C-alpha positions as CSV (number, residue, x, y, z in Angstrom):
1,M,162.5,29.3,223.1
2,G,164.9,28.6,220.3
3,C,166.4,31.0,217.7
4,K,166.4,30.7,213.9
5,K,169.7,31.6,212.4
6,R,169.3,32.4,208.7
7,V,172.2,31.7,206.4
8,L,171.2,33.1,203.1
9,E,173.4,36.3,203.4
10,C,171.7,39.7,203.5
11,A,172.0,42.5,201.0
12,L,172.1,46.3,201.4
13,S,168.9,47.8,203.0
14,Q,168.8,50.5,200.3
15,G,167.7,48.2,197.6
16,H,167.5,44.8,196.0
17,I,170.1,42.6,194.3
18,S,169.9,39.6,192.1
19,A,169.4,36.3,193.8
20,S,171.9,34.8,191.3
21,F,169.6,32.1,190.4
22,V,170.7,29.9,187.5
23,E,168.3,28.5,184.9
24,E,168.9,25.5,182.6
25,R,166.6,26.7,179.8
26,K,165.1,29.8,178.5
27,A,161.9,28.9,180.1
28,W,162.7,31.1,183.1
29,L,162.1,34.8,182.3
30,E,163.0,37.9,184.2
31,E,160.1,40.3,184.7
32,T,159.1,43.2,187.0
33,Y,156.1,43.7,189.2
34,R,154.9,46.5,191.5
35,G,155.9,45.9,195.2
36,P,153.2,45.6,197.9
37,E,153.8,49.2,198.9
38,G,153.0,50.3,195.3
39,V,156.1,52.5,195.2
40,E,158.8,50.4,193.6
41,N,159.3,47.9,190.8
42,R,160.8,44.6,191.7
43,R,162.3,42.0,189.5
44,A,161.2,38.4,189.4
45,Y,162.0,35.1,187.7
46,V,158.9,33.7,186.1
47,V,158.1,30.4,184.4
48,C,154.8,29.4,182.8
49,N,154.7,26.2,180.8
50,V,151.3,24.7,181.8
51,E,150.3,24.2,178.2
52,H,153.3,22.1,177.4
53,A,154.0,18.4,178.1
54,N,157.1,17.0,179.7
55,V,158.0,20.3,181.4
56,D,161.2,20.2,183.4
57,N,162.4,23.6,184.6
58,W,165.1,24.1,187.3
59,L,165.9,27.2,189.3
60,R,168.8,27.1,191.7
61,T,169.7,29.3,194.7
62,P,173.2,30.8,195.3
63,R,175.7,28.7,197.3
64,I,174.6,28.5,201.0
65,E,177.6,28.3,203.4
66,R,177.0,25.8,206.1
67,D,178.1,28.3,208.8
68,G,178.5,25.5,211.3
69,A,174.9,24.2,211.0
70,N,174.0,20.5,211.2
71,R,170.6,20.9,209.6
72,L,169.2,23.6,207.3
73,H,165.5,24.4,207.2
74,V,163.8,25.9,204.1
75,E,160.6,27.8,204.7
76,V,158.4,28.6,201.6
77,T,155.3,30.8,201.5
78,F,153.3,30.7,198.3
79,T,149.9,30.8,196.6
80,M,148.7,28.5,193.8
81,R,146.1,28.5,191.1
82,D,143.6,25.7,190.8
83,C,144.1,23.4,187.8
84,N,140.3,22.8,187.5
85,E,140.3,26.3,186.0
86,F,142.1,24.9,182.9
87,P,140.4,21.7,181.8
88,G,142.1,21.8,178.4
89,N,145.5,21.5,180.1
90,A,144.4,18.9,182.7
91,R,147.3,16.5,181.8
92,S,150.1,19.0,181.9
93,C,148.9,21.4,184.7
94,K,150.5,20.8,188.0
95,E,149.7,21.9,191.6
96,T,152.9,20.9,193.1
97,F,156.6,21.6,192.8
98,R,159.7,19.8,194.0
99,L,162.5,21.0,196.3
100,Y,166.0,19.6,195.9
101,A,169.3,20.1,197.7
102,M,173.0,19.3,197.0
103,Q,176.0,19.4,199.3
104,V,179.4,20.6,198.1
105,S,182.9,20.7,199.6
106,G,185.6,23.4,199.3
107,T,185.1,25.7,196.3
108,E,183.2,23.1,194.3
109,V,180.4,24.6,192.2
110,S,177.1,22.9,191.3
111,N,176.4,23.2,187.6
112,T,174.6,20.0,187.0
113,W,170.8,19.6,186.4
114,N,170.8,15.8,186.5
115,E,168.4,14.8,189.3
116,T,170.7,11.9,190.2
117,H,173.1,14.4,191.6
118,W,170.5,16.1,193.8
119,D,168.8,15.0,197.0
120,L,165.0,15.3,196.8
121,I,163.8,17.0,199.9
122,G,160.1,16.7,199.0
123,R,157.2,17.5,196.8
124,I,155.3,20.6,198.0
125,A,151.6,21.1,197.5
126,A,149.2,23.9,198.4
127,D,147.9,22.3,201.6
128,T,146.2,25.4,202.8
129,G,144.4,26.0,199.6
130,R,144.4,27.1,196.0
131,H,142.8,30.1,194.3
132,S,141.0,31.0,191.1
133,K,141.3,34.2,189.1
134,H,137.5,34.3,189.1
135,E,137.3,34.4,192.9
136,S,137.1,37.9,194.5
137,S,138.5,36.7,197.9
138,A,142.2,36.9,198.7
139,A,144.3,33.9,197.6
140,A,145.0,31.2,200.2
141,V,148.5,31.6,201.5
142,N,150.5,28.4,201.9
143,Q,153.6,28.0,204.1
144,E,155.8,24.9,204.2
145,I,159.0,24.1,206.0
146,R,161.4,21.4,204.9
147,S,164.7,20.3,206.5
148,Y,168.0,19.0,205.1
149,T,170.9,17.5,207.0
150,V,174.3,19.0,206.0
151,T,177.8,17.7,206.7
152,K,179.9,19.4,203.9
153,D,181.0,23.0,203.6
154,A,178.0,24.4,201.7
155,A,174.7,23.5,200.0
156,Y,172.6,24.5,197.0
157,F,168.8,24.4,196.9
158,A,166.7,24.1,193.7
159,F,163.1,24.4,192.7
160,R,161.9,22.1,190.0
161,D,158.9,23.0,188.0
162,S,157.0,20.4,186.0
163,G,154.1,22.4,184.7
164,A,153.1,25.2,187.1
165,C,153.6,29.0,186.7
166,I,156.0,30.3,189.3
167,S,157.3,33.8,190.2
168,I,160.4,34.2,192.3
169,L,161.6,37.7,193.3
170,N,165.1,39.0,194.0
171,V,166.8,38.9,197.3
172,K,166.3,41.7,199.8
173,E,167.9,42.5,203.2
174,G,166.1,41.7,206.4
175,L,166.8,41.4,210.1
176,S,165.7,38.6,212.3
177,G,164.3,40.6,215.1
178,K,165.4,41.7,218.6
179,N,168.0,39.6,220.4
180,L,168.4,37.0,217.7
181,Y,171.8,38.4,216.5
182,F,171.8,37.3,212.9
183,K,171.1,38.5,209.4
184,Y,169.6,36.7,206.4
185,W,168.8,36.8,202.8
186,A,165.1,36.6,202.3
187,I,164.2,35.4,198.9
188,E,161.1,37.5,198.7
189,L,158.5,36.3,196.3
190,A,155.4,37.7,194.6
191,L,152.4,38.7,196.7
192,Q,150.2,39.3,193.7
193,E,149.8,37.8,190.2
194,L,152.3,39.3,187.7
195,A,151.0,40.7,184.4
196,L,151.8,37.9,182.0
197,N,152.1,38.3,178.3
198,E,149.5,37.0,175.9
199,R,151.2,33.7,175.3
200,Q,151.0,33.0,179.0
201,A,147.5,34.3,179.6
202,N,145.7,31.0,179.9
203,T,148.0,29.2,182.4
204,S,147.6,28.4,186.1
205,V,149.6,30.5,188.4
206,M,151.6,29.6,191.5
207,H,153.3,32.5,193.4
208,F,156.0,32.2,196.0
209,E,155.9,35.0,198.6
210,R,159.0,34.2,200.5
211,T,161.7,31.6,201.1
212,D,164.0,31.6,204.1
213,I,166.9,29.2,204.7
214,F,167.9,28.9,208.3
215,Y,169.0,26.6,211.1
216,E,168.0,26.3,214.7
217,V,170.1,27.2,217.7
218,C,169.5,26.9,221.5
219,P,170.2,30.5,222.7
220,E,172.7,31.4,225.4
221,A,171.0,30.7,228.7
222,T,171.6,31.2,232.4
223,R,169.7,29.5,235.2
224,S,170.5,28.7,238.9
225,F,173.8,30.8,238.5
226,V,174.9,28.5,235.6
227,T,175.5,29.8,232.1
228,F,175.3,27.8,228.9
229,P,176.6,28.9,225.5
230,Q,174.5,29.3,222.4
231,T,174.5,25.8,220.7
232,I,173.7,24.7,217.2
233,T,171.1,21.9,217.2
234,G,172.0,18.4,216.1
235,P,171.6,16.9,212.6
236,G,168.3,15.0,213.2
237,A,164.8,16.0,213.8
238,Q,164.9,14.4,217.2
239,S,168.6,15.2,218.1
240,L,169.5,15.9,221.7
241,I,172.9,17.5,222.6
242,A,174.2,17.6,226.2
243,V,175.8,21.0,226.7
244,S,178.3,21.7,229.5
245,G,177.8,24.8,231.5
246,K,179.9,26.8,234.0
247,C,179.1,28.9,237.1
248,V,178.7,32.6,236.7
249,A,181.5,34.8,238.2
250,N,182.0,34.5,241.9
251,A,180.0,31.3,242.1
252,S,180.8,27.6,242.7
253,P,179.0,24.3,242.0
254,I,176.7,23.1,244.8
255,E,177.3,19.4,244.0
256,T,179.9,17.3,242.2
257,A,177.5,16.5,239.3
258,K,178.5,17.9,235.9
259,L,176.6,21.0,235.0
260,T,174.6,20.1,231.8
261,Y,171.6,21.2,229.8
262,I,170.0,19.4,226.9
263,C,169.6,21.3,223.6
264,K,166.7,19.9,221.6
265,A,166.4,19.9,217.8
266,T,163.7,22.6,218.1
267,G,166.1,25.0,219.7
268,A,164.7,24.6,223.2
269,W,166.5,23.7,226.4
270,E,165.3,21.0,228.8
271,M,166.5,18.7,231.6
272,P,169.0,20.9,233.5
273,I,171.4,19.1,235.8
274,G,173.4,20.8,238.6
275,E,173.3,24.3,240.2
276,C,175.8,26.9,241.5
277,R,175.7,29.3,244.4
278,C,177.4,32.5,245.2
279,N,180.7,32.2,247.1
280,A,181.1,33.5,250.6
281,G,181.0,37.3,250.8
282,Y,178.9,37.6,247.6
283,V,175.2,38.3,247.3
284,G,173.2,36.5,244.6
285,S,170.5,38.0,242.4
286,A,168.2,35.3,241.2
287,K,166.6,37.7,238.7
288,H,169.9,38.5,237.0
289,S,171.8,35.3,237.9
290,T,174.7,37.3,239.2
291,C,176.9,37.2,242.4
292,T,178.1,40.6,243.5
293,G,180.3,41.6,246.4
């Protein structure tokens, strides 16, 4: 099984900090909503321009350092309101948004909003389902993952709104889980509809719950008394990387074949070649892949 290494840095566990998003226009507003626990207020960036034509609102993430990755993945979880609820705004109401990325070198900063400078990763729709404010059931939760090959020092990601109503929360600390050895920024996004002002009351609503930016690695592995290092996956969706291994302490190769293991783009290992065995005078433990005297 592979590991996901998140590269949007983490904040302090005691609280939340601004995601340092940048907006081109005053269309993006900062508001607050009550967190899922009902205990704390959280800030959010909100845009609702469904009633207008030719909407073009951008929101950019902070600079994301490459951190040695060849390919970054963006995971977005969100809910979306059905445009059929607003027939008067049928032409301007949207049920999709676009995700862009831009690579930079050195200390270069991205301050441009011209789409020709950005790479379009894709248009994202609510494939799982949309919801209506008249429905009593819980909103359908959508989750999408997109990938972006990186070769420069860092990257920016941007959400482009063309007529939906989007709420993006601030960044909060999180841990990946046991034995994954990394930290991340989670751009945590609204779980419930924000209270919008009267001007925005008749718009459709799309809420993001969470956005993670990460890359895949094949974790450190030991098999047949051969150890292989943690390896960052290749730049393509089907990339295969041949990784050289070495015998554990007090062991030697059985054959002359080079000790290799294939690291797949998914973060999984496959097709091991070569084995080692414990040297004379040492006892092997297959369970722990060790040779002890």
